[in-house]
N, CA and C atoms as a LAMMPS dump frame, in Angstrom:
ITEM: TIMESTEP
0
ITEM: NUMBER OF ATOMS
357
ITEM: BOX BOUNDS ff ff ff
-5.0000000000000000e+02 5.0000000000000000e+02
-5.0000000000000000e+02 5.0000000000000000e+02
-5.0000000000000000e+02 5.0000000000000000e+02
ITEM: ATOMS id mol type element x y z
1 1 1 N 395.199 18.433 377.712
2 1 2 C 395.349 17.023 377.469
3 1 3 C 393.996 16.337 377.671
4 2 1 N 393.728 15.358 376.825
5 2 2 C 392.499 14.573 376.928
6 2 3 C 392.86 13.149 377.332
7 3 1 N 392.208 12.629 378.358
8 3 2 C 392.358 11.234 378.77
9 3 3 C 390.958 10.626 378.79
10 4 1 N 390.629 9.924 377.725
11 4 2 C 389.274 9.403 377.511
12 4 3 C 389.366 8.153 376.651
13 5 1 N 388.7 7.073 377.053
14 5 2 C 388.803 5.831 376.285
15 5 3 C 387.913 5.797 375.049
16 6 1 N 386.88 6.601 374.989
17 6 2 C 385.981 6.625 373.832
18 6 3 C 386.535 7.54 372.737
19 7 1 N 386.792 6.962 371.572
20 7 2 C 387.302 7.747 370.444
21 7 3 C 386.33 8.854 370.063
22 8 1 N 385.023 8.559 370.077
23 8 2 C 384.02 9.568 369.718
24 8 3 C 384.073 10.764 370.672
25 9 1 N 384.163 10.487 371.946
26 9 2 C 384.198 11.586 372.919
27 9 3 C 385.521 12.337 372.814
28 10 1 N 386.62 11.626 372.572
29 10 2 C 387.91 12.321 372.366
30 10 3 C 387.813 13.277 371.182
31 11 1 N 387.17 12.837 370.099
32 11 2 C 387.006 13.709 368.929
33 11 3 C 386.192 14.947 369.29
34 12 1 N 385.124 14.762 370.038
35 12 2 C 384.284 15.879 370.452
36 12 3 C 385.075 16.835 371.349
37 13 1 N 385.818 16.294 372.302
38 13 2 C 386.627 17.131 373.197
39 13 3 C 387.69 17.896 372.404
40 14 1 N 388.303 17.213 371.44
41 14 2 C 389.289 17.845 370.557
42 14 3 C 388.667 19.053 369.853
43 15 1 N 387.46 18.85 369.298
44 15 2 C 386.76 19.93 368.587
45 15 3 C 386.456 21.107 369.516
46 16 1 N 386.011 20.805 370.727
47 16 2 C 385.692 21.872 371.689
48 16 3 C 386.943 22.68 372.013
49 17 1 N 388.063 21.992 372.272
50 17 2 C 389.312 22.699 372.573
51 17 3 C 389.735 23.574 371.402
52 18 1 N 389.585 23.055 370.184
53 18 2 C 389.965 23.82 368.998
54 18 3 C 389.088 25.057 368.831
55 19 1 N 387.781 24.889 368.994
56 19 2 C 386.843 26.016 368.869
57 19 3 C 387.17 27.096 369.902
58 20 1 N 387.577 26.67 371.083
59 20 2 C 387.897 27.616 372.162
60 20 3 C 389.341 28.122 372.097
61 21 1 N 390.048 27.783 371.02
62 21 2 C 391.434 28.229 370.787
63 21 3 C 392.426 27.73 371.833
64 22 1 N 392.237 26.489 372.275
65 22 2 C 393.182 25.863 373.193
66 22 3 C 393.971 24.815 372.42
67 23 1 N 395.236 24.693 372.737
68 23 2 C 396.093 23.738 372.049
69 23 3 C 396.056 22.387 372.763
70 24 1 N 395.81 21.341 371.992
71 24 2 C 395.822 19.989 372.527
72 24 3 C 397.253 19.471 372.449
73 25 1 N 397.827 19.109 373.604
74 25 2 C 399.223 18.656 373.622
75 25 3 C 399.352 17.141 373.707
76 26 1 N 398.272 16.448 374.135
77 26 2 C 398.35 14.991 374.247
78 26 3 C 396.956 14.405 374.38
79 27 1 N 396.867 13.132 373.955
80 27 2 C 395.646 12.347 374.119
81 27 3 C 396.025 10.978 374.66
82 28 1 N 395.163 10.448 375.502
83 28 2 C 395.387 9.103 376.044
84 28 3 C 394.067 8.351 376.03
85 29 1 N 394.151 7.052 375.735
86 29 2 C 392.93 6.241 375.684
87 29 3 C 392.812 5.285 376.868
88 30 1 N 393.816 5.293 377.75
89 30 2 C 393.722 4.501 378.975
90 30 3 C 394.503 5.206 380.088
91 31 1 N 394.327 4.723 381.304
92 31 2 C 394.924 5.381 382.451
93 31 3 C 396.441 5.369 382.486
94 32 1 N 397.046 4.265 382.067
95 32 2 C 398.505 4.168 382.075
96 32 3 C 399.097 5.173 381.089
97 33 1 N 398.507 5.22 379.891
98 33 2 C 398.96 6.164 378.87
99 33 3 C 398.746 7.614 379.343
100 34 1 N 397.671 7.859 380.069
101 34 2 C 397.373 9.207 380.562
102 34 3 C 398.492 9.713 381.479
103 35 1 N 398.955 8.865 382.374
104 35 2 C 400.025 9.267 383.296
105 35 3 C 401.322 9.516 382.527
106 36 1 N 401.646 8.624 381.596
107 36 2 C 402.86 8.792 380.787
108 36 3 C 402.827 10.112 380.014
109 37 1 N 401.691 10.375 379.366
110 37 2 C 401.586 11.593 378.557
111 37 3 C 401.557 12.842 379.431
112 38 1 N 400.956 12.737 380.612
113 38 2 C 400.964 13.877 381.532
114 38 3 C 402.405 14.234 381.902
115 39 1 N 403.191 13.226 382.245
116 39 2 C 404.582 13.475 382.645
117 39 3 C 405.399 14.047 381.484
118 40 1 N 405.108 13.619 380.262
119 40 2 C 405.863 14.097 379.097
120 40 3 C 405.505 15.538 378.729
121 41 1 N 404.233 15.908 378.911
122 41 2 C 403.782 17.216 378.402
123 41 3 C 403.492 18.258 379.479
124 42 1 N 403.212 17.819 380.702
125 42 2 C 402.829 18.731 381.797
126 42 3 C 401.816 19.778 381.305
127 43 1 N 400.64 19.326 380.884
128 43 2 C 399.64 20.236 380.301
129 43 3 C 399.051 21.207 381.317
130 44 1 N 398.491 22.279 380.803
131 44 2 C 397.824 23.268 381.656
132 44 3 C 396.513 22.722 382.226
133 45 1 N 395.921 21.77 381.512
134 45 2 C 394.621 21.235 381.907
135 45 3 C 394.507 19.794 381.426
136 46 1 N 393.856 18.965 382.243
137 46 2 C 393.574 17.58 381.854
138 46 3 C 392.067 17.37 381.901
139 47 1 N 391.517 16.874 380.796
140 47 2 C 390.128 16.429 380.752
141 47 3 C 390.199 14.925 380.977
142 48 1 N 389.735 14.468 382.131
143 48 2 C 389.97 13.092 382.581
144 48 3 C 388.673 12.32 382.772
145 49 1 N 388.544 11.227 382.028
146 49 2 C 387.407 10.329 382.181
147 49 3 C 387.617 9.501 383.452
148 50 1 N 386.557 9.29 384.206
149 50 2 C 386.662 8.521 385.448
150 50 3 C 386.79 7.021 385.188
151 51 1 N 386.075 6.527 384.171
152 51 2 C 386.087 5.088 383.873
153 51 3 C 386.947 4.825 382.644
154 52 1 N 388.164 4.33 382.88
155 52 2 C 389.08 4.026 381.779
156 52 3 C 389.73 2.676 382.005
157 53 1 N 390.177 2.035 380.912
158 53 2 C 390.88 0.758 381.066
159 53 3 C 392.295 0.939 381.609
160 54 1 N 392.861 -0.146 382.098
161 54 2 C 394.22 -0.279 382.633
162 54 3 C 394.432 0.439 383.958
163 55 1 N 393.87 1.624 384.119
164 55 2 C 393.969 2.356 385.385
165 55 3 C 392.806 3.34 385.397
166 56 1 N 391.988 3.296 386.444
167 56 2 C 390.806 4.159 386.472
168 56 3 C 391.177 5.626 386.704
169 57 1 N 390.225 6.49 386.414
170 57 2 C 390.45 7.928 386.511
171 57 3 C 390.851 8.399 387.898
172 58 1 N 390.315 7.781 388.937
173 58 2 C 390.672 8.172 390.306
174 58 3 C 392.146 7.902 390.568
175 59 1 N 392.638 6.738 390.143
176 59 2 C 394.061 6.421 390.313
177 59 3 C 394.931 7.37 389.505
178 60 1 N 394.487 7.666 388.289
179 60 2 C 395.223 8.604 387.43
180 60 3 C 395.269 9.976 388.097
181 61 1 N 394.136 10.431 388.602
182 61 2 C 394.069 11.727 389.278
183 61 3 C 395.047 11.791 390.445
184 62 1 N 395.062 10.765 391.261
185 62 2 C 395.972 10.758 392.424
186 62 3 C 397.435 10.833 391.974
187 63 1 N 397.783 10.102 390.917
188 63 2 C 399.166 10.147 390.428
189 63 3 C 399.505 11.506 389.839
190 64 1 N 398.568 12.08 389.088
191 64 2 C 398.786 13.421 388.522
192 64 3 C 399.032 14.419 389.642
193 65 1 N 398.244 14.341 390.704
194 65 2 C 398.381 15.295 391.807
195 65 3 C 399.693 15.097 392.563
196 66 1 N 400.233 13.868 392.582
197 66 2 C 401.555 13.642 393.182
198 66 3 C 402.635 14.284 392.317
199 67 1 N 402.475 14.184 391.001
200 67 2 C 403.452 14.745 390.069
201 67 3 C 403.4 16.267 390.108
202 68 1 N 402.17 16.819 390.091
203 68 2 C 401.99 18.267 390.106
204 68 3 C 400.765 18.621 390.949
205 69 1 N 400.971 18.975 392.21
206 69 2 C 399.846 19.301 393.092
207 69 3 C 398.995 20.478 392.61
208 70 1 N 399.514 21.265 391.678
209 70 2 C 398.764 22.404 391.138
210 70 3 C 398.064 22.08 389.825
211 71 1 N 398.09 20.817 389.403
212 71 2 C 397.47 20.432 388.129
213 71 3 C 395.98 20.775 388.141
214 72 1 N 395.51 21.206 386.985
215 72 2 C 394.086 21.491 386.816
216 72 3 C 393.475 20.317 386.055
217 73 1 N 392.535 19.652 386.716
218 73 2 C 391.922 18.454 386.155
219 73 3 C 390.405 18.602 386.207
220 74 1 N 389.782 18.446 385.04
221 74 2 C 388.325 18.405 384.979
222 74 3 C 387.944 16.942 384.796
223 75 1 N 387.226 16.431 385.745
224 75 2 C 386.771 15.055 385.706
225 75 3 C 385.523 14.985 384.829
226 76 1 N 385.514 14.039 383.897
227 76 2 C 384.347 13.842 383.038
228 76 3 C 383.825 12.444 383.324
229 77 1 N 382.578 12.365 383.751
230 77 2 C 382.042 11.07 384.169
231 77 3 C 380.581 10.896 383.773
232 78 1 N 380.232 9.667 383.464
233 78 2 C 378.837 9.325 383.192
234 78 3 C 378.132 8.95 384.49
235 79 1 N 378.916 8.717 385.523
236 79 2 C 378.365 8.306 386.811
237 79 3 C 377.952 9.529 387.619
238 80 1 N 376.723 9.518 388.062
239 80 2 C 376.265 10.588 388.931
240 80 3 C 376.52 10.257 390.392
241 81 1 N 377.417 9.299 390.635
242 81 2 C 377.728 8.853 391.987
243 81 3 C 378.421 9.989 392.744
244 82 1 N 377.662 10.626 393.606
245 82 2 C 378.164 11.796 394.328
246 82 3 C 379.378 11.469 395.192
247 83 1 N 379.405 10.28 395.766
248 83 2 C 380.535 9.888 396.616
249 83 3 C 381.831 9.844 395.803
250 84 1 N 381.78 9.245 394.612
251 84 2 C 382.965 9.188 393.747
252 84 3 C 383.41 10.579 393.331
253 85 1 N 382.46 11.413 392.987
254 85 2 C 382.78 12.778 392.572
255 85 3 C 383.418 13.547 393.727
256 86 1 N 382.873 13.415 394.928
257 86 2 C 383.426 14.093 396.093
258 86 3 C 384.85 13.606 396.383
259 87 1 N 385.076 12.302 396.242
260 87 2 C 386.419 11.751 396.448
261 87 3 C 387.404 12.362 395.455
262 88 1 N 386.974 12.53 394.218
263 88 2 C 387.844 13.113 393.191
264 88 3 C 388.149 14.58 393.489
265 89 1 N 387.165 15.313 393.942
266 89 2 C 387.388 16.721 394.298
267 89 3 C 388.349 16.796 395.482
268 90 1 N 388.156 15.934 396.473
269 90 2 C 389.061 15.902 397.629
270 90 3 C 390.474 15.495 397.216
271 91 1 N 390.582 14.644 396.187
272 91 2 C 391.894 14.187 395.716
273 91 3 C 392.585 15.232 394.843
274 92 1 N 391.861 16.302 394.482
275 92 2 C 392.518 17.383 393.749
276 92 3 C 391.898 17.815 392.44
277 93 1 N 390.842 17.127 391.975
278 93 2 C 390.196 17.558 390.739
279 93 3 C 389.677 18.982 390.91
280 94 1 N 389.822 19.78 389.872
281 94 2 C 389.356 21.168 389.928
282 94 3 C 387.833 21.227 389.943
283 95 1 N 387.214 20.393 389.12
284 95 2 C 385.766 20.329 389.021
285 95 3 C 385.403 19.078 388.237
286 96 1 N 384.134 18.914 387.961
287 96 2 C 383.683 17.762 387.192
288 96 3 C 382.547 18.187 386.274
289 97 1 N 382.296 17.353 385.29
290 97 2 C 381.146 17.553 384.413
291 97 3 C 380.581 16.175 384.09
292 98 1 N 379.256 16.077 384.057
293 98 2 C 378.6 14.8 383.818
294 98 3 C 378.321 14.585 382.334
295 99 1 N 378.519 13.333 381.891
296 99 2 C 378.113 12.938 380.542
297 99 3 C 376.649 12.52 380.617
298 100 1 N 375.861 12.794 379.621
299 100 2 C 376.213 13.586 378.452
300 100 3 C 376.268 15.067 378.826
301 101 1 N 377.262 15.753 378.312
302 101 2 C 377.424 17.166 378.639
303 101 3 C 377.003 18.023 377.453
304 102 1 N 376.696 19.275 377.772
305 102 2 C 376.392 20.244 376.728
306 102 3 C 377.717 20.884 376.317
307 103 1 N 377.921 21.056 375.04
308 103 2 C 379.179 21.584 374.528
309 103 3 C 379.501 22.944 375.13
310 104 1 N 378.518 23.837 375.168
311 104 2 C 378.778 25.175 375.717
312 104 3 C 379.086 25.129 377.213
313 105 1 N 378.468 24.184 377.922
314 105 2 C 378.736 24.032 379.358
315 105 3 C 380.179 23.565 379.587
316 106 1 N 380.624 22.588 378.791
317 106 2 C 381.995 22.109 378.931
318 106 3 C 382.984 23.193 378.527
319 107 1 N 382.707 23.896 377.442
320 107 2 C 383.6 24.982 377.003
321 107 3 C 383.737 26.033 378.1
322 108 1 N 382.63 26.386 378.721
323 108 2 C 382.652 27.363 379.811
324 108 3 C 383.451 26.835 381.004
325 109 1 N 383.278 25.561 381.333
326 109 2 C 384.005 24.943 382.448
327 109 3 C 385.503 24.936 382.165
328 110 1 N 385.886 24.595 380.943
329 110 2 C 387.299 24.59 380.55
330 110 3 C 387.89 25.987 380.705
331 111 1 N 387.223 26.972 380.137
332 111 2 C 387.739 28.344 380.189
333 111 3 C 387.812 28.872 381.615
334 112 1 N 386.809 28.568 382.414
335 112 2 C 386.809 29.015 383.811
336 112 3 C 387.956 28.352 384.584
337 113 1 N 388.118 27.053 384.39
338 113 2 C 389.184 26.337 385.104
339 113 3 C 390.563 26.859 384.721
340 114 1 N 390.771 27.105 383.442
341 114 2 C 392.08 27.622 383
342 114 3 C 392.345 29.027 383.517
343 115 1 N 391.289 29.807 383.715
344 115 2 C 391.482 31.188 384.181
345 115 3 C 391.567 31.301 385.704
346 116 1 N 391.281 30.203 386.405
347 116 2 C 391.353 30.193 387.875
348 116 3 C 392.805 30.117 388.311
349 117 1 N 393.226 30.957 389.268
350 117 2 C 394.61 30.885 389.743
351 117 3 C 394.927 29.51 390.312
352 118 1 N 396.202 29.144 390.273
353 118 2 C 396.639 27.847 390.811
354 118 3 C 396.314 27.764 392.289
355 119 1 N 396.194 26.532 392.748
356 119 2 C 395.851 26.277 394.166
357 119 3 C 396.98 26.703 395.07
């Protein structure tokens, strides 16, 4: 599942998932929609933007982890704010990647996260 407010980045993430032979089950352009779609689809992985309208990525992450404590979430952020990133990891994010990201780096992170056993 992709939760990202930028249409351009959602398209890029969609392409990366397709190239890596992963099925996209849902997309969300804001935090409220992200939680709704997560509950409807229970995806294997969530690519979650930290800065989104209606509900920020940190709030979305906390709700996802309440719904499924074993959820695999890769935080995608333009902010290099280490404190925010650490808070997200403590709240349950599997890992993070900084924008702008390299396509091969994100693909590798996605594949590694999906192959990691549940918490």
